[in-house]
C-alpha positions in Angstrom: 148.3 27.0 97.7 145.3 29.2 96.9 147.0 32.2 98.3 150.0 31.6 96.1 147.9 31.2 93.1 146.0 34.5 93.9 149.3 36.3 94.2 150.4 35.0 90.8 147.1 36.1 89.2 147.2 39.5 90.9 150.8 40.1 89.9 150.0 39.3 86.3 147.0 41.7 86.4 149.0 44.6 87.9 152.1 43.9 85.7 154.4 43.2 88.6 157.0 40.4 88.5 156.0 37.2 90.2 158.1 36.5 93.3 157.8 34.0 96.1 155.9 35.5 99.0 157.7 36.4 102.2 157.8 34.0 105.1 155.8 34.9 108.2 157.2 34.6 111.8 154.8 33.5 114.5 155.4 33.6 118.3 154.7 31.3 121.1 153.6 32.5 123.6 152.1 35.2 121.3 153.6 38.2 123.2 156.3 40.6 121.9 157.2 41.6 125.5 158.2 39.1 128.2 160.2 39.1 131.4 163.9 38.5 131.4 164.7 34.8 131.9 161.6 33.7 129.9 161.8 32.1 126.5 159.9 32.6 123.3 159.7 30.2 120.4 159.8 31.7 116.9 158.3 29.8 113.9 159.2 30.7 110.3 156.2 29.9 108.2 157.4 29.6 104.6 155.1 28.6 101.7 157.4 25.9 100.2 159.3 24.7 103.2 160.5 21.1 103.2 162.4 19.2 105.8 165.5 19.1 103.6 165.6 22.9 103.3 167.5 25.1 105.8 166.0 28.1 107.5 168.4 31.0 108.1 167.6 33.1 111.1 168.8 36.7 111.6 169.1 38.6 114.9 169.8 42.3 115.3 170.5 43.9 118.6 173.8 45.8 118.7 175.2 43.9 115.8 173.9 41.4 113.4 174.1 37.6 114.1 172.8 34.7 112.1 172.7 31.0 112.0 171.0 28.2 110.0 168.9 25.3 111.1 166.9 22.6 109.5 164.0 23.4 111.7 161.6 26.2 111.1 161.5 27.0 114.9 163.9 29.0 117.1 163.8 29.5 120.8 165.2 32.8 122.0 165.6 34.8 125.2 167.4 37.9 124.0 165.8 41.3 123.0 166.2 42.5 119.5 164.8 42.2 116.0 164.4 38.7 114.3 163.9 37.8 110.7 164.0 34.5 108.8 164.5 33.3 105.2 163.7 29.9 103.6 165.7 28.7 100.6 165.3 31.2 97.7 162.7 33.2 99.5 162.8 36.8 100.5 163.4 37.9 104.1 160.4 37.9 106.4 159.2 41.1 108.0 161.0 42.2 111.2 159.7 40.9 114.6 160.9 43.0 117.6 161.1 41.1 121.0 161.7 42.7 124.4 162.9 40.7 127.4 162.2 43.3 130.1 163.8 43.5 133.6 160.9 45.7 134.8 158.4 44.6 137.4 155.4 45.6 135.2 155.0 44.9 131.5 152.3 45.2 128.9 152.0 42.2 126.7 150.3 42.3 123.3 150.2 40.1 120.2 152.4 40.7 117.2 149.6 41.5 114.8 146.0 42.7 115.4 143.4 42.2 112.6 140.0 43.6 112.2 137.0 41.8 113.7 139.3 39.6 115.8 139.4 39.6 119.6 142.6 40.9 121.0 144.0 40.3 124.6 146.2 42.9 126.3 147.9 41.6 129.5 149.3 43.8 132.3 151.7 41.4 133.9 153.6 41.9 137.1 156.4 39.9 138.6 155.4 37.6 141.4 157.3 39.4 144.2 156.8 42.9 142.8 153.9 43.6 145.2 152.1 46.0 142.9 148.5 47.2 143.5 145.9 49.3 141.6 147.1 48.2 138.2 145.5 50.5 135.5 145.5 50.1 131.7 145.8 53.4 129.7 145.1 54.2 126.1 146.6 57.3 124.6 147.3 58.6 128.1 143.7 58.1 129.4 142.6 55.4 131.8 140.9 52.6 129.9 140.3 50.2 132.8 141.3 49.4 136.3 142.6 45.8 136.5 141.9 44.8 140.1 141.8 41.0 140.2 142.6 40.3 136.6 145.5 41.0 134.3 143.9 40.7 130.9 141.9 43.2 128.9 140.0 41.9 125.8 139.2 44.0 122.8 136.2 42.4 121.0 135.8 42.8 117.3 138.8 45.0 116.8 138.4 48.0 114.5 140.3 51.1 113.5 138.8 52.9 116.6 141.0 50.7 118.8 144.2 52.0 117.3 146.4 53.8 119.8 149.3 53.6 122.3 148.6 51.5 125.4 150.6 51.1 128.7 150.0 49.9 132.3 150.7 51.5 135.7 150.8 50.1 139.2 151.5 51.3 142.7 154.2 49.7 145.0 153.6 49.1 148.6 155.7 52.1 149.4 153.4 54.3 147.3 155.6 54.8 144.3 154.1 54.5 140.8 155.5 52.0 138.3 154.8 52.3 134.5 155.1 49.5 131.9 156.4 49.6 128.4 154.2 51.2 125.7 152.6 49.1 122.9 151.2 50.7 119.7 148.2 48.8 118.4 147.5 49.1 114.6 144.4 47.2 113.5 145.1 45.6 110.1 142.7 44.4 107.4 142.3 40.6 106.8 142.5 41.2 103.1 143.0 44.1 100.7 140.3 45.6 98.5 139.7 43.4 95.5 140.6 44.1 91.9 138.2 43.2 89.1 139.6 41.9 85.8 137.9 40.7 82.6 139.1 37.9 80.3 139.3 38.6 77.5 140.0 42.3 78.2 138.2 43.3 75.0 135.5 40.7 74.4 133.9 40.2 71.0 130.2 40.6 70.5 128.3 37.4 71.0 131.0 35.7 73.0 131.6 34.9 76.7 133.5 37.0 79.2 135.0 35.8 82.5 135.1 38.3 85.4 137.6 37.7 88.2 137.6 39.4 91.7 141.2 39.3 92.8 142.1 39.6 96.5 143.6 37.2 99.2 143.9 37.0 103.0 147.0 38.4 104.6 149.9 35.9 105.0 149.3 35.8 108.8 145.7 34.5 108.3 145.9 32.2 105.3 142.9 30.2 106.4 140.4 33.1 106.2 137.6 32.2 103.8 136.2 34.9 101.4 133.0 35.3 99.4 132.4 37.4 96.3 129.6 39.2 94.5 129.6 40.8 91.0 127.6 43.8 90.0 126.8 45.8 86.8 125.6 49.4 87.1 124.6 48.9 90.7 122.6 45.8 89.9 123.8 42.4 91.0 124.5 39.9 88.2 123.4 37.2 90.6 121.6 37.5 93.9 123.7 35.2 96.1 127.3 35.5 97.2 129.7 32.9 95.8 132.9 31.4 97.1 134.5 31.5 93.7 136.2 34.7 92.7 135.2 34.2 89.1 131.9 34.9 87.2 131.2 34.1 83.5 129.0 36.1 81.2 127.9 33.7 78.5 127.2 36.3 75.8 128.1 40.0 75.6 126.4 42.4 73.2 127.4 45.6 71.6 125.2 47.5 73.9 127.1 46.1 76.9 129.9 48.4 76.0 130.4 51.2 78.4 128.7 49.5 81.3 130.4 49.6 84.7 131.3 46.4 86.4 132.6 45.9 89.8 132.9 43.3 92.6 133.0 43.1 96.3 134.5 40.6 98.8 133.8 39.7 102.4 134.8 37.3 105.1 132.4 34.4 105.4 131.5 35.1 109.0 131.6 38.9 108.7 129.5 41.6 107.2 132.5 43.8 106.4 132.6 44.3 102.7 135.4 45.7 100.5 134.7 46.9 96.9 136.8 47.0 93.8 137.1 50.0 91.6 134.6 50.1 88.7 135.6 48.5 85.4 134.2 49.5 82.0 133.9 46.8 79.4 134.3 47.6 75.7 132.7 44.9 73.4 134.3 44.5 70.0 132.2 43.8 67.0 133.0 41.5 64.0 133.7 43.6 60.9 130.6 43.3 58.7 128.5 45.7 56.5 125.0 45.6 58.0 122.5 48.4 57.7 118.8 48.8 58.7 116.4 51.4 57.3 112.7 51.9 56.6 110.7 52.6 53.5 109.2 55.1 53.2 111.3 57.2 55.6 108.2 59.0 57.0 105.8 56.6 58.6 102.3 57.9 58.6 99.4 56.3 60.4 97.4 53.9 58.2 100.2 53.5 55.6 102.4 50.5 54.7 106.0 50.4 56.1 108.9 48.1 55.1 112.0 47.7 57.4 115.0 46.5 55.4 118.1 44.7 56.8 121.0 45.0 54.3 124.1 42.9 55.0 127.3 42.3 53.1 130.6 40.4 53.6 129.0 37.5 55.4 128.9 34.0 54.1 125.5 32.6 53.4 123.2 31.1 54.4 122.0 33.9 56.6 119.1 34.0 59.0 117.6 37.3 59.9 116.2 37.9 63.4 114.1 41.0 64.0 113.9 42.7 67.4 111.9 45.5 68.8 112.5 47.8 71.8 109.5 49.9 72.8 111.5 52.2 75.2 115.0 52.7 76.5 114.4 50.7 79.6 112.8 47.7 78.1 114.8 44.7 76.7 114.7 43.6 73.1 111.9 41.4 72.1 112.2 39.1 69.1 109.3 39.7 66.8 110.2 37.9 63.6 112.6 35.3 62.1 113.1 35.0 58.4 115.5 34.4 55.6 114.1 37.5 54.0 115.9 40.7 54.6 112.6 42.7 54.7 110.1 43.0 57.5 106.7 44.4 56.3 104.0 46.2 58.3 100.9 46.4 56.2 99.0 49.2 58.1 100.8 51.4 60.6 99.3 52.2 64.0 100.6 53.8 67.1 101.5 50.4 68.5 104.1 49.9 65.8 106.2 52.8 67.1 109.5 51.9 68.6 113.1 50.9 67.9 114.0 48.1 65.6 117.2 46.2 64.8 118.1 43.0 62.9 120.6 40.2 63.5 122.2 38.5 60.6 123.5 35.1 61.7 125.5 32.4 59.9 127.2 29.4 61.2 130.0 31.2 62.9 129.0 34.8 63.8 126.1 37.0 64.5 126.1 40.5 63.3 123.9 43.2 64.9 122.6 46.2 63.1 122.1 49.6 64.6 118.7 50.7 65.9 116.3 52.3 63.6 113.4 54.3 65.1 109.9 54.0 63.7 107.8 56.9 64.6 104.2 56.6 63.5 103.2 60.1 62.6 99.6 61.2 63.3 98.7 64.8 62.2 97.7 67.0 65.1 94.1 68.0 65.6 93.2 71.8 65.9 94.3 72.9 69.4 92.0 74.4 72.0 93.2 77.5 73.9 91.8 78.1 77.4 92.5 80.5 80.3 93.2 79.4 83.8 92.0 80.3 86.3 88.7 81.5 85.1 87.4 84.8 86.6 85.3 87.8 86.2 88.3 90.0 85.5 92.0 89.7 85.2 94.2 92.3 87.0 97.6 93.5 86.2 100.1 91.6 88.2 98.0 88.4 88.2 99.5 85.2 86.9 97.4 83.5 84.4 98.0 80.3 82.4 97.0 79.8 78.8 96.5 76.1 78.0 97.0 75.0 74.4 95.7 71.4 74.1 95.5 68.9 71.1 93.4 65.8 71.3 95.3 63.8 68.7 98.7 64.0 67.1 102.1 62.3 67.0 104.7 63.4 69.3 106.8 65.5 69.5 104.6 68.6 69.0 105.8 72.2 68.8 103.5 74.9 70.2 103.4 78.6 69.6 101.4 81.4 71.3 100.3 84.5 69.4 99.1 87.9 70.8 97.5 90.2 68.3 99.1 88.2 65.5 102.6 88.6 67.0 104.5 85.5 68.2 104.6 85.8 72.0 106.2 82.5 73.1 107.4 79.3 71.5 107.9 75.8 72.9 109.9 73.4 70.9 109.2 69.7 70.2 107.8 68.1 73.3 106.1 64.9 74.3 103.1 66.6 75.9 99.7 67.0 74.3 98.8 69.9 76.5 101.2 72.8 77.0 100.9 75.9 79.2 102.0 79.4 78.7 102.3 81.4 81.9 101.9 85.2 81.8 102.6 87.8 84.4 99.9 90.2 83.2 100.6 93.8 82.4 98.2 96.3 80.7 99.8 95.5 77.4 98.6 91.9 77.6 95.0 92.9 76.8 93.9 91.6 73.3 93.3 88.5 71.3 95.3 85.3 71.7 95.5 82.0 69.7 97.9 79.1 69.6 99.3 76.7 67.0 100.4 73.0 67.2 102.7 71.3 64.7 104.3 67.9 64.7 105.9 68.2 61.3 102.8 67.3 59.4 101.4 70.8 59.2 100.4 73.4 61.8 96.9 73.7 63.3 95.4 76.9 64.7 93.1 77.4 67.8 90.2 79.8 67.9 91.0 83.3 69.1 90.4 84.2 72.8 90.0 87.7 74.1 91.8 88.8 77.3 91.1 92.2 79.1 93.6 93.2 81.7 92.5 95.7 84.3 95.3 97.8 85.8 95.1 98.7 89.5 96.4 102.2 90.2 100.1 102.6 90.8 101.4 104.3 93.8 100.6 108.0 93.2 103.2 110.7 93.3 102.4 113.8 95.3 104.1 117.0 94.0 104.3 120.3 95.8 104.5 123.4 93.7 105.4 126.6 95.5 106.0 130.2 94.4 109.4 130.4 96.0 112.1 128.2 97.4 110.7 128.4 101.0 107.0 128.6 101.6 105.8 131.5 103.7 102.6 132.0 105.5 100.2 133.6 103.0 101.6 131.9 99.9 99.4 129.9 97.5 100.7 126.4 96.9 99.5 123.6 94.6 99.5 120.0 95.6 99.3 117.7 92.5 98.5 114.0 93.0 99.0 111.7 90.0 99.2 107.9 89.5 101.3 107.0 86.4 99.3 103.9 85.7 95.8 102.6 86.4 92.6 101.9 84.6 90.3 105.0 84.8 88.3 106.5 86.4 90.6 107.2 89.4 89.4 109.0 92.6 92.1 111.1 94.3 92.0 112.3 97.9 94.4 114.6 99.8 95.3 114.2 103.5 97.0 116.4 105.9 98.1 114.7 109.1 95.6 111.9 108.2 92.7 114.3 107.9 91.0 114.5 104.5 91.3 117.9 102.9 89.4 117.1 99.7 88.8 114.7 96.8 88.7 114.8 93.0 87.9 112.3 90.3 90.0 112.0 87.2 88.2 110.2 84.2 91.5 110.0 82.3 95.2 110.5 82.9 96.5 113.7 84.4 95.9 113.4 88.1 94.2 115.9 90.4 95.3 119.3 91.8 94.5 120.8 95.2 95.3 124.5 96.1 96.1 125.8 99.6 96.3 129.4 100.9 99.0 128.8 103.5 98.7 129.3 107.2 101.1 128.2 110.0 98.8 125.3 110.7 99.4 123.9 107.2 102.9 122.8 108.1 103.2 119.0 108.4 103.0 115.8 106.3 100.8 115.4 103.3 99.8 112.2 101.4 97.4 111.5 98.7 95.4 108.4 97.8 94.4 107.0 94.5 91.6 104.5 94.1 90.1 103.0 90.9 88.1 100.3 92.6 90.8 97.7 92.1 93.3 98.8 94.6 93.9 101.8 96.9 97.4 103.2 96.8 99.0 106.0 98.9 101.7 108.3 97.9 104.9 108.9 99.8 104.7 111.5 102.5 105.5 115.0 101.4 106.6 117.4 104.1 105.5 121.0 103.9 107.1 123.5 106.2 105.3 126.9 106.3 107.7 129.6 107.4 106.1 132.2 109.7 107.8 135.6 110.0 108.7 136.4 113.6 106.4 138.6 115.7 107.7 141.5 117.8 109.8 139.9 120.5 109.3 140.5 124.2 112.4 141.3 126.3 112.2 140.0 129.9 114.6 140.7 132.7 115.1 138.0 135.2 117.0 139.1 138.4 117.7 137.2 141.5 116.2 140.0 143.7 113.8 142.9 143.5 116.6 145.3 142.5 119.5 144.5 140.3 122.7 144.8 142.2 126.3 145.0 140.9 127.7 141.4 140.8 124.3 139.8 140.2 123.9 137.5 137.2 120.8 138.6 135.4 119.2 136.9 132.4 117.8 138.8 129.5 115.3 136.6 127.8 114.1 137.5 124.3 111.2 135.6 122.8 109.0 136.0 119.8 105.6 134.4 120.3 105.3 133.5 116.6 107.8 132.7 114.0 109.4 129.7 112.3 112.6 128.3 113.8 115.4 128.8 113.7 115.3 132.3 115.1 118.4 134.4 115.7 118.1 136.7 118.7 120.4 139.7 119.2 120.7 141.7 122.4 121.4 145.5 122.6 122.5 147.9 125.3 122.1 151.5 124.3 121.9 150.3 120.7 125.2 148.5 121.0 125.1 144.8 120.2 126.0 142.6 123.2 125.7 139.2 121.5 123.4 136.8 119.7 121.8 133.5 120.4 120.1 131.1 118.1 116.9 129.2 119.0 116.6 126.1 116.8 113.3 125.0 118.2 111.5 128.0 119.7 111.2 129.1 123.3 113.2 132.2 122.9 116.9 132.7 123.9 118.5 133.8 127.1 121.5 136.1 127.5 123.3 136.3 130.8 125.0 139.4 132.2 127.2 139.7 135.3 126.3 143.2 136.4 128.6 146.1 136.8 127.6 149.8 137.3 128.1 150.4 133.6 125.3 148.0 132.7 122.7 150.4 133.8 120.7 151.8 130.9 118.3 150.8 128.1 118.1 147.3 126.7 116.3 145.9 123.7 116.5 142.7 121.5 115.9 141.8 117.9 114.5 138.5 116.5 115.1 137.4 112.9 114.3 134.1 111.1 115.3 135.3 107.6 111.8 136.6 106.9 112.3 140.1 108.4 113.6 141.3 111.7 111.5 142.5 114.6 112.7 144.6 117.6 111.4 144.6 121.1 110.4 147.6 123.2 113.1 149.3 125.3 113.5 148.1 128.8 115.5 150.1 131.4 117.9 148.4 133.8 119.2 150.2 136.9 122.2 148.6 138.6 122.5 149.4 142.3 126.2 149.4 143.4 126.8 148.4 147.0 128.8 150.9 149.0 132.5 150.4 149.3 134.3 150.5 152.6 134.3 154.2 153.6 137.4 156.2 154.5 137.2 158.5 157.6 139.4 161.6 157.5 140.0 163.9 160.5 141.0 167.4 159.5 142.5 169.5 162.4 143.7 173.2 162.1 147.2 172.4 163.4 149.6 169.6 163.7 148.0 168.5 166.9 144.4 168.8 168.0 143.9 170.8 171.2 140.9 171.7 173.2 138.8 174.2 171.5 139.9 173.3 167.9 137.2 172.8 165.3 137.8 169.3 163.8 136.2 168.2 160.6 135.2 164.5 160.3 134.9 163.6 156.6 133.4 160.1 155.7 133.5 159.1 152.1 132.7 155.9 150.2 134.4 155.7 146.7 131.6 153.6 145.2 128.0 153.1 145.9 124.6 154.0 144.5 122.9 157.0 146.2 121.1 157.8 148.5 123.7 156.8 151.1 123.2 157.1 154.8 126.4 158.2 156.7 126.8 157.8 160.5 129.7 159.0 162.6 130.8 157.2 165.8 133.0 158.1 168.8 134.0 155.0 170.8 131.0 153.2 169.1 128.6 155.9 170.2 126.7 157.6 167.4 127.6 161.3 166.9 125.8 162.3 163.8 124.0 160.8 160.7 123.3 162.3 157.4 121.9 161.3 153.9 123.8 162.0 150.7 121.6 162.0 147.7 124.5 162.7 145.3 126.7 159.8 146.3 129.4 162.2 147.6 130.9 162.1 151.1 129.6 163.8 154.2 131.6 165.9 156.7 130.8 166.7 160.3 132.5 169.5 162.4 133.3 169.1 166.0 134.6 171.6 168.5 136.7 169.3 170.6 137.4 169.1 174.3 139.7 166.8 176.3 136.8 164.3 176.4 136.8 164.0 172.6 140.0 162.0 172.6 139.5 158.5 171.5 138.6 156.3 168.4 136.4 157.6 165.6 134.7 155.7 162.8 132.0 156.0 160.3 129.4 153.8 158.7 127.8 154.0 155.2 124.7 152.1 154.0 122.6 152.4 150.8 120.3 149.5 151.7 122.6 146.8 150.3 124.5 146.2 153.6 126.5 148.6 155.8 130.2 149.1 155.4 132.5 150.4 158.2 135.6 152.5 158.0 138.7 151.7 159.9 139.0 153.4 163.3 140.9 156.7 163.5 142.3 157.8 166.8 142.1 161.4 167.9 144.2 162.7 170.8 143.2 166.1 172.4 145.8 168.0 174.4 145.2 170.9 176.9 145.3 174.7 176.0 148.6 176.4 175.8 149.4 179.5 177.9 148.8 182.0 175.1 145.3 180.7 174.6 144.2 180.2 178.3 143.6 183.9 179.1 141.2 184.8 176.3 139.4 181.5 176.7 139.1 181.9 180.5 137.8 185.5 180.1 135.2 184.3 177.5 134.1 181.4 179.7 133.7 183.6 182.8 131.7 186.2 180.9 129.6 183.5 179.4 128.8 182.0 182.8 127.9 185.3 184.4 125.6 186.1 181.5 124.0 182.7 181.8 123.4 183.2 185.5 121.8 186.7 184.9 119.6 185.4 182.1 118.5 182.5 184.2 117.4 184.8 187.1 115.4 187.1 184.9 113.8 184.1 183.2 112.6 182.7 186.6 111.1 186.0 187.7 109.3 186.5 184.4 108.1 183.0 184.4 107.0 182.8 188.1 105.2 186.2 188.2 102.1 185.3 186.2 101.7 182.1 188.2 101.7 183.9 191.4 99.1 186.2 190.2 96.9 183.3 189.3 97.4 181.8 192.7 98.9 178.5 191.4 102.3 176.8 190.9 103.9 176.1 187.6 102.7 172.9 186.0 105.3 170.4 185.0 105.2 168.4 181.8 102.8 165.7 182.4 105.1 163.3 180.8 107.9 163.9 183.2 108.7 161.8 186.2 108.7 163.5 189.6 112.4 162.8 189.8 113.0 164.8 186.7 112.5 168.2 188.3 114.9 167.3 191.0 117.7 166.0 188.8 117.5 168.7 186.1 118.2 172.3 186.2 115.4 174.7 185.5 114.9 176.2 182.1 115.3 179.9 181.8 114.2 182.2 179.0 115.4 185.7 179.2 117.0 187.9 176.7 118.4 191.2 178.0 117.3 194.1 175.8 120.7 195.5 175.8 122.3 192.4 174.3 122.1 192.0 170.5 122.1 188.5 169.4 122.8 187.2 172.8 122.5 183.5 173.4 119.5 182.2 175.2 120.1 178.9 177.2 117.5 176.5 178.3 117.4 173.0 179.7 115.1 170.7 177.8 113.8 167.3 178.7 111.3 166.5 175.9 108.4 164.3 176.9 110.1 163.3 180.1 112.7 161.2 178.3 116.2 160.3 179.5 117.8 162.9 177.3 118.6 166.3 178.7 120.2 169.0 176.7 120.8 172.7 177.0 119.2 174.9 174.4 120.9 178.1 173.5 119.1 180.5 171.1 120.5 183.6 169.6 117.8 186.3 169.7 118.0 189.6 167.7 118.6 192.7 169.9 115.4 194.6 171.1 114.5 197.3 173.5 114.3 196.8 177.2 110.6 196.3 176.7 111.2 193.0 175.1 111.2 191.4 178.4 107.5 191.6 178.4 107.5 189.2 175.4 109.1 186.4 177.4 106.2 184.1 177.2 106.3 184.2 173.4 110.0 183.6 173.5 109.4 180.6 175.8 107.1 179.3 173.2 109.7 179.5 170.5 112.3 177.9 172.6 110.4 174.7 172.8 110.5 174.1 169.1 114.2 173.5 168.2 114.2 170.1 169.9 113.4 168.7 166.5 116.8 169.7 165.1 118.8 167.3 167.3 121.1 164.9 165.8 119.3 161.7 164.9 120.9 159.6 167.6 119.9 162.2 170.2 116.5 163.0 168.9 113.6 161.7 170.9 112.0 158.6 169.5 108.7 160.4 169.0 110.5 162.8 166.6 112.5 160.3 164.6 113.0 159.9 161.7 112.0 163.5 160.9 114.9 165.3 159.5 113.3 168.8 159.4 114.3 171.5 161.8 111.6 173.9 163.1 113.7 176.8 164.1 112.5 180.4 164.2 113.7 182.4 161.2 115.5 184.8 163.4 117.3 182.5 165.8 120.2 180.1 165.9 120.5 177.2 168.2 123.6 175.9 170.0 123.5 172.5 171.8 125.7 172.1 174.7 126.3 169.7 177.5 123.8 167.0 176.4 123.0 164.9 179.5 120.8 162.1 180.5 119.9 161.0 184.0 122.9 158.7 184.0 125.0 160.5 181.3 128.6 160.4 182.3 130.7 163.6 182.4 132.6 162.3 179.4 129.8 162.8 176.9 131.1 165.3 174.4 129.8 168.8 174.0 128.3 169.6 170.6 128.8 173.2 169.6 127.1 174.5 166.5 129.4 176.5 164.2 126.6 179.2 164.0 126.9 180.0 167.8 129.9 182.4 168.2 132.1 182.0 171.2 132.2 185.1 173.4 
C-alpha cells in the first residue's frame, strides 16, 4: 500500500497521470534457464488482486497464446516470453524462459539488484559426464567450478555487469559451452525527488518537505530512511523513516536557500540524493519601513531607529532585532508598542544591522535591514618604511605602511610623492595599509599618506626616501677610422653605463687582462685609445662599478687586419729532381697577414690558378709535370690590403728518354762484306745528356754521350761475322730504354769486287810482315848490346807472351802515311788488339827514331771504345793520340776471344 501511495504522490508531483502499477512476475525455481522436461511456476504479483478476479496469461514463442485463470500462478515447461495482467491493470514486463536441451546450462535469477547476493549456477545433466567446468565473464575465466556448481556474487554492484557463460569438457575431450546470460545490476530504488508544500510558502508560516522515492516493484519490502538538508547543513542530525519534514516557520531570508534530501536503505550505506530545490518565501503585503535619525551616526551622539508601518490592523507590537554580522542570527533586543528605538549615546558596540517586526493577531510583518555604522573620525596616520636599512637601492622592493590608530571603517588611503598622488586604495576595513614600491631612481623624494573615512582626511608627516641606483650594464662602443681596422690604426673604445649613481669606475679588459681604468664623476662614460697591432685582435669588455654593483658590458670583437708579408714559394717534389709525370706541389705562404688570403701562382708571369686560405697556413697548388713546365715560377698573396709577390723559383723538369729507334744505313740494297754501315740510334724525347750504347748480339759495340739530346750514329765496316741482331740503349739517369732488335745479313763479295780487294789484302799483309821484321831488328839490337833480354810488362802473365803475337814498330822511310801495326795487351789484361798507326813519311834515317815511335804507339790504348777499354782507363773518354798519327783498330782478341768477334775499322784508316 505504501508503494502505491508513493506512486500516486510522485505522479502528482511530476504531472503524470496516475495509473495502476504493473504486475510483477516471479519464478520458482528462480532461474530463467532450465533443462527440457523440467517445470517452472510463474506467479503474477498484482497490487489489487482478489480471489474473484481473473489473471490473464500471455505466451509468445512462434505465435501468441493466452488463457485466463483465477489463480495468480501458472506452471509452464515451454520456452518463450510470458506476461500477465490482472483485471484493469497494465501488462507486466516480459519474462523470457528457456527450456534447454543442452548438457550444460548457466542458470541465473530474473532480476539482480545492488547490494544483494546473486547465485550463478553452471548445471550439467546427470549423464553428461562433463569435467573441468569453468565460469566466464565477458570472455575471461572467472572461476573453475571443480566440485561445486554455484558461484555467488556478494554485494552486487555495477562492476558485476557483464555477459556470463559456462564451459565443460566431455570424456572424449570435446568442449561444451552453455547459454550466455547478461547480468544488469539494478537499483533498489530510484533517486528521490524533493517537494515543498506549499510550493510558495508565506512568511511566518510552516512548510512541509517531502522526499519522494519508492522501492522497485520486485522488492516492495525494502525499508528506506531519509535525511533533509539546507545549504549543505542537515536540518536534523538523525535519519528518519518518514519521507516528510516540517519547517514550522519560514522567514523572508529563507528565500533562495537550497534544500535537498537523500534516501538510503536501512541496512545499507548507499545513499541517493535528490536535486536541489530553492524555496521562495512570499510576504504579506504591508507597508513597513525602518530608518535612523540622524542618518549619520557619530560616536557619542544620540540615535533613533524608527519602524514605520501602515495597512495593518492594530494593536501592533514591535519587536526589534539586531544582527552583528552576516553569519550571526538575529537577536531580539527590544519589544515595545512604540515604533521608535532610542540609543542615547552611540559607541562602537551599537554598530550592526537592525530590523523590526510588526505583529498583530494574525500576521507578522518584517522590515528590511538597516545598517547602523558608528562613525569615528580617523586619527592622523603614521607613515613608515619597511624594511629599514642604511640605504635603498634601485630594484629593491620596499613597503610604505600607512597606519591609523582610531577611526571608523571603511577608510580610504592615499599615498603622495612630492605632492603628487602616487597610489590610492579605496574604502577598506583595515586600519593599516601597505603600498609596495619597486624602486627606481625617480622614487627618491618626500612621501606622505592620508586617511579618510568620510569624516575628513588626515595627513601623516612627510618621510624622505633616497634611492641609490646601481650601475646598469655598460655599453662598449668601438670607434674606428675605417670600416675595417688595420694594423697601425688608432681606435677608440668608449665604455658608458646609461644609469647609475656616480661616481662610476670604468675598466677595460682585453682577453680578461686589464688594459686601464678611468673614473667618471658624472655621466658620459670613459674613453680608451689604442694604437693597433696584430695582438690587439680579440674580445674586449668593460666593467662599470659605483660601489653598489659591478656590471660588465657585452663582448665586443675587434679584428685587426694585417697586410700580407712577402710570400715564400716552396717546391715540394717526390724526388731530388723533378721528372716528367711527377706531381709536384707549389706551396705559397705569407708568414704574416690576416685571413682570408688569396694566393695566385704564376709560370713565366702567366697565371696558373688561385687558392684561398681562409685560416692561414698558406695554399698548395699541384702540377702534374710535363716538359713544358720547366721555367720560372712565382706566387702572389693578397688579403685586400695590398698584394705581395714572392721571389722567382726555377723548376727544371727532366724528361725520361723514350724508347729509341735503331736505324741501319747500308750503301746498297743489300749489305755485303766490306760495306760501311751506319748505325743511327735516336730517342725522340728525353732530357740531355743521354748515354747511347750499341749492341751486336747483346755485346756492346760502342757507347757515346749526347749533350744536345740528338741521336748518335756509329759506322761499321762489316764482314761476314757482322751478320746478326743489332740494338741500342739510351739512358739519361731516369732508367734505360732499349730499341727493338734490327737484323743485319752480310753476304759475300761479288766477282767484280774480289780482285781489287784480294790485291789490297795481299799487299797489306806483305807490308805488315816487312814492317814487323824491321821492328824486331830495331827493338832487339839495343838489348843485345846491353847484354840482356827484353823485359816483358810486369803485369803480364807468362802465358801472355806465348799466346800473343809480338808487337812491331817500324815505319819504312819510303812509305808516306803508311800504317804501323802493333799488338797491345795493356796491363796484362784479357784484351788484345792490334794497333795500326799512320805515320807521316820521312827519310830512310827515320828508322833510327824507332824507340820514340815505340813510345808513341803505347798511348792510343786510351782511345778504345768504352766496352773494350781496360778497366783502369774507364771512364776516361779522352784520346791521347799523337797529333800526326791516326789509329786503326783491327782484330780485337782476348785469350778466349772467338773468331767471330767483329773487326773495327776506323774510317780514318784508308784501305790499300
